[in-house]
N, C-alpha and C positions, 0 to 999 in steps of 0.2 A: 702268643703275646705275653709279655711280662711287664711288670711295673716299670715305668720310665724314671722313677726316682728311687733307686735301690738304697738300702741302708749301706752306708760307706763301710768299706772293708776295715777301716780302723776304728769304727764305732764298737762300743761294748755290746755284745749280743750273747754273752755267756761263754762257757768253755766246752769245746768239743775237741777230742784228740783221737780221731778214728784211725789214723795211720793207714790211709788207703794205699793199695798196691798200685800206685800211679807214679808218674814222674815226680821227683822230689820238689820240683818248682811249683807244682799245682796242689800239693797236699794241704797247705794252709787255706788255699781257696776252697778246696773240697770241704774242709772243716767248717768254713764260714757258710757255705751253701747248706750243709747238713744242719747246722744250727738254725738257719732260717726255716728249714723244713720242720724241725722240732717246734719252732714258733708258729707253725701253720701259716707262714708267709709263703705259700706254695708257689705262686707265680714268680715272685722274686727269686726264690731258691732255684726254680727251673731255669731262669735266665742265667744264673751263675753256673749251674751244671752244664748248660749248653756251651758256655764260654770255655769251661774246662775241657769238654769233649772236643771243641775246635782246636784247642792248644795241644791236647794229648788224646788223640783218637783211640788209643789203646787203653785208656783209663776206664775199665769196666764199670766202676762205681759211678762215674759221671753219667753214663748211659742209664744205669740203674736209677740214679736220682731223677733224671728226666722223666722216666716212666713212673716212678713212685709218686712224684708230685702231681700226676695227672688224675689221681683219685684221692678223696678225702674221707677216710673211714667213718668219722663221727658225724658227718654232715647229712648223710642219708640221701644223697643225690647221685644219680648214675652219670658217669662221664658220657659225653657225646660220642657218636659213631666215629667222628674224626679223631677224638682224643683216644679212643680205644685202639684205633689203627696206628696212631702215632706211638702209643705206649708199647704196642706189640713190636714195632720196628726197633724201638730203643732197647727193649729188654732182650730182643734177639741179638742185637749188637753187643750188649753186655755179656750175654752167654758165650758169644764167640771169642771174647777177649779176656775173660776171667781166668786167672791162674791160682787164686787164693781160695782154699776150701771155705773159709769163713765168709768171704764175699759171695761165693757161689750159693751158699744157703740163702742169703738175702735176695739174690737175683732169682733163685727158684721160687721164693715166696711171692715176689712181685709177678713173676711169670705165671703163677697159678691164678692170679687175679685176672690177667689179660687173656688167658687161654680159652675159657668157655665161649661158645657161640650163644650169647644170651643178651637180652636187654634188661635183665633184672639184676640189680646190684647185689642182692643176697644170694644169687647163684655164683657170684664171683668172690665175695668176701671170705667164705669159709676156707677156700684154698689158701688165701693169703694168711688168714689167722693161723691155720695149721702150720704153714711154712715158717712163720715167725716163731711159733712155739718150738719147732724143731731146731731152729737156729739158736734159740735161747737155751734149750737143753744141751746143745753142743758147746755153747759159749756163754755160760751164765755170768761170767766175770766181765763180759764186754758191756760197757755202760750204755752204748747206743743201741745195741741189740736188746738189752734189758728194758730200756725205755720204750722201744718199739713193741716189745712183748707186752708191756703194760698197756700200751695203746690198743693192741689187739684184744686184750682182755676187756677193755672198756667197750670196744666195738662189739664183741660177742655179747656183752651184757645187755645191749640194746634189745636183744630178742630172747635172752635166756631166762628160764624160770629161776635159776640160781644167781640172779644179777648181783645180789648182795655179796655172795661169796666171791664173785669175780672182781667186784670193786675192792673187797678186802685184800685179795691177792695183788691186785694192781697197786694199791696203796703200799703194801709191804715191799714189793719189788722196787717201787720208786723211792721209798724211804732209804733202801740200801744204796741206790744210785746217788741219792742226795748226800748221804753220809760220806761217800767217797769223793763226790765233787758237788759242793753246794751251789755252784753256778752253772750246772749242766741244764741247758734250756728244756730238754725233754723231761728231766726229773721234776722241774718246777711246774712247767706248763701242764703236763699230763696229771700231776698231782691235783691241780685245780679242777681238771675235768673229773678226776676220780672222786673228789669231795663235793662236786657240784651235783649232789643227789640228796634225797630226803634223809635227814638225820645225820649228815656227814659234814656239814659246813664248818664245824668247829674242830675238825680233826687235825688240821695242819696249818694253823694261823701264821706261824713263823715262815713257812715255805711260801705261803700265799703272799705275804707282805714283802718278800724279798724280790719278787719278779721285776718290779719297775727299776730296781737298782741294778739288776743283772743286765737288763736290755733297755736302757732309758730312751732309745730312739726307735724302738720297734713298736709300731702301733698296737699290734695284737698283744704284746707283752704288757703294755700299759693298760689295756682293756681287761685282760683276763681276771685280775683279782676281784673285779666287780661282780663276777659270777657268784662269788662267795658272799660278798657284802650285800648283794640283793637278798640272798637267803637269810641274812642276819638282820635285815632291815636297817642297815647302816647307810642312810642316804647321803650324808656328807662325803663318805668314802666313795660311794658310787659316782657321785657328781665329780669329785676330784679326779679320780682315775680316768673317767671318760672324757673330761675336758682335756687332759693330757694326751689321751689316745687320739682324739679327734684332731688336735693340733698337729700331732706327729703324722697322721694319715693324710692331712690336707694336701700334701704335695705328691701323693702316690697316685699315679694314673695307670689305667690298663686300656690300651687301645683307644686312647682319647677320652675315656670315661674315668670318673673318680673312683678309686678302689673301694670295694665294699667295706673295707676296714673303717672307712670314715663314717658311712651311714650306720654301720654296726654300733660304733661308739655313740653316735647321735641318738639312736633309739634308747639305749641305756641311759643316756644323759637326760633326755626328755622324761623318761620314766622316773628317774631319781628326783627331778624337780617337781613332778606332779605329786609324788608321795610326800614331799615337803609342803605341798600346797602352794608352790611357787609357780603359779600358772602363767603369769606374764613372762617369766624367764623361760619357761618351757616353750612358749610361743616364739620368743626371740631366737631360741636355738633352732627351732623348726624353720623359721623364716630364713635364717642365714644358710642353713643346709639346702633349702629349696632353691636358693640362688646359684647353687653349684652344679646343676644338671649339666650333662648327663651323669648319672651314677651307674656303676657297673651292673649289668643286667643278669647277674648270677642269682642263685636261690637266696642268699642272704640279702642281696640288694633288693630283690622283689619283696621279700618279707618286710624289711624295714620301711620301704617306700609305702607299703600298704598300712603298716602298723602305726606309724607316727601320727598321721592325721586321725586315724581311728582312736588312738589313745587320748589325744588332746580333747576330742569330743566326749568320749564315754567316761573318762575319769572325772571330768567336770560336770557330768550329767547334763551336758549341753545337747539336748535331744534334737533341736532344730538343726544344728551343725552335723550331728551324727546322721540324721536322715538324709543329709545332702552329700555324704561321703560318696565319691565316685569310684566304683570298682574299676580295676584294670587301667589305672593311671599311675605313672605316665605311660604313653602308648608305645614307647620304645622297648618296653619289657615284653618278653615272650610269655605272656600270662597263661597260655594254655599249658605250659610246663609246670605251673606253680599253683595247684588247687588250694593249698592251705593259705598262702598269702591272699589269694583272691577271696577266700572264705572269710578272712578277717574283715575285709571291707564290707561284705554283705552282712556280716554280724552287726557291725556298727550301724549300718544303714537300717537294718531290721529293728534294732533296739530303739533307734531314733524314731522310726515310724510308729512302733507300738506304743511308745510313750508320748506320741503326738496324736493319738487317736486315729492313726492311719492303718487300720487293720489290713486293708488290701495290700499296701506297701510292705507291711510286716510279713504277710503270708508269702508274697513274692520273694522276699529275701530268704525266708525259711526254706522255700522250695528250691531256690538256687543253691543254698547251703547243702541240702540233702543230695542234690545232683553232684556237687563238688566232693562230698564225702564218698559217694560211690566211685567217682573218678580216682580219688586218692587211695582207694583200696588196692589199686595196682601200682601205686608209687613205690619207689625204692625203699622208703621208710614208712612202714605201715602205721606208725604213730600219727602221721599226718591225718589219716581218716578219723582217728580217735579224737584228735584236737578239734577238727571241724564238727564232729558229731556232738562233742561236749558243748560247744558254743550253740549248736542248733537246738539242743535240748533246753538250754537257758532261754533262748528266744521263744521256743515253743511254750515254755512255762509262762512267760509274760503274755503271749498271745492267749493262752488259756485263761489267765487271770483277767485279761480284758474282755474275754467272752463270758466271764462269770463262772468259770469252772475251776473253783479253788482246788478241788481234789486233784484234778489232772495237772494243774499248775505246780503244786507241791511235788507230786510224783515225778514230773519231768525234771524239776530242779534237783531232786534227790538223786535221780539217775545220772545227771550231769556230775554231781559230786563223786559218785561211784566211778564214773568214767575217768575223771581227772586222776583219781587215786590209782588207776590201773596202769598208768604210764608215768615215766619221769618227764620232767620239763625238758624241752629241747634246748640245747645250748645256744641256739640262735636268738632266743627271746629272753628278755629280763623277767618276764612274767606274763600271766594271762591278761588279756584285754579286760576281762570281767570275771574274776575267779568264781566258780560255781558256788562255793560256800558263802561268799559275800553276796552273790545274787540270791541265794536261798534266804539269807538273813534279810535282805531288802524285801523279798516277797512276803516272808512271814511278818515283817513289820507292817507292810501294807494290809495284811490280813488281821492285824492287831493281835498276833500271837507272839507277844513280846519275849516271853521266857524262852520259847523255842528259837526265836530269832537270835537272842543273845547266845544261845548254844551254837548256832550255826556260825556266827561271827567268831566265836572262840575257836571253833574247829578250823575255820579259814585262816585265822591269825596264826595258828600253830604251823600251818603249811607256808604261809606268806606273811611273816611277821612285819608289823609296822606299816601296812598299807593304809594310806590316809582314809579311804572310804570305808575300810573295815573298822578302823578305830572309831570313826564318826558314827557308823552304823551301830556299833556295840554301845557307844555312849547313848545314842538316841533310844535304843531298845531298853537299856537299863533305866533310863529316865522314865520311860513310859511304864515300865514294870514296877516302878516305885522302889527300885533297889538302890538306895543311896550309896552303899559301900561300893557296889560294882560301878555305878556311875562315876564316882570319885576316881576309882582306879583307871577307868578308860579315859577320863578327862585328863588325868596326869600323863597317861601314855601319849595321848594326842598332843598335849602341850610340849612334851619332851621331843616327840618325833617331828612335829611341824610347828615350831614356835612362832614363825612368821607367816603362817598360812593365810592365803587370800580367801580361803573358804570358811573362815571361822563364823562369819555372820549369816551364811546361807542355810 
């Protein structure tokens, strides 16, 4: 199934000039489909590749496109058994019809992904990564191959010890593509992913800002710049880009469900409003989105459907609402496939319970999170287990505090901070539900260890600048510590970041 409201062929989506070895009449259509693939509008792209294959059955790259859009290297999810079988058939058809050495290299790379008999994504990706690298070594001047090579580097970086070097190379390759074609969708999109990492958010501001002008009707293009603006704490930009993205995605449906590109933008939009202290507006955004069920039941859909209600409760420290968060809702999502999203609901529920003097409920939530973390160890993306365990440690810290064990509470929180630092943020999320540094600051404040609390907030703000609760926490700690200069600095930061906050008086 592909989206029922495709981006029109005449719409601006950037410039691709692959010159596929296909019938002349479908080459422009192929370029359009490939551009959508670079935009990660995979289902739409697949629909267009299918139409090309129907028109020109001997177009090898159309079959390659069908297969290649069946997996998403950066998302950390394994294609279904049906998708694997479909991909194998498509790539076999591509191999039967290919005449071009350049195209054959890309076909072999995708074939390497579908070849293994395995249910583990990372038993498939290395073959694709190496195949794309070989294609790039043979054709370094090809802009689309270069863009895919950069994508493969970012994929490899998810598990590599030299992730920084891989990001460096990806940025360098993409910069060369961008110099040759500033409107190439892969150059711009993958550059945002390359710089959506600790310490890199300010590396390519001009490229980031250009994305919406390149593809003003592509929902994911309108969303992607906010990955960088979140890391910079630029909440007006986060809000603006995701309002545009949600509006563009509102007409995109997949098999009767609203495309995940809509709820993806909504989560970022809610997050942006909450960081501005615009709680009523965040609720309005949620309410409007919740009237649009069903949403696409993919991993991103599951994540955001769990995250939005959890964020609204936890960010506002509305512990009664947090304690009432219902895991595994809505029931049309296959929650057994998504331990991390389910874990977010239990985290919110546990935080609400422990802050409402319901230790039994908090322990039940913590136990379920431990179980989900164990399940996630076998997930395609091993970071999922780390994300759940980080949150579980935070909850355990608050449980220990409620039990009167301050030493264990602080130790558990500090371990959560270490775990967060061991992995990069997943691109699906605008940010943690409750960053461990912020949680540590809150705990130390509760323990009246104000100078230590201020240091914890400082550290968290360096990772996630401009978060409303981090700024408020730092201001509170500085006030209690009697540090007037620090208090003035944090008050000014908060006033600048959230001038119309609804939480000033609480």
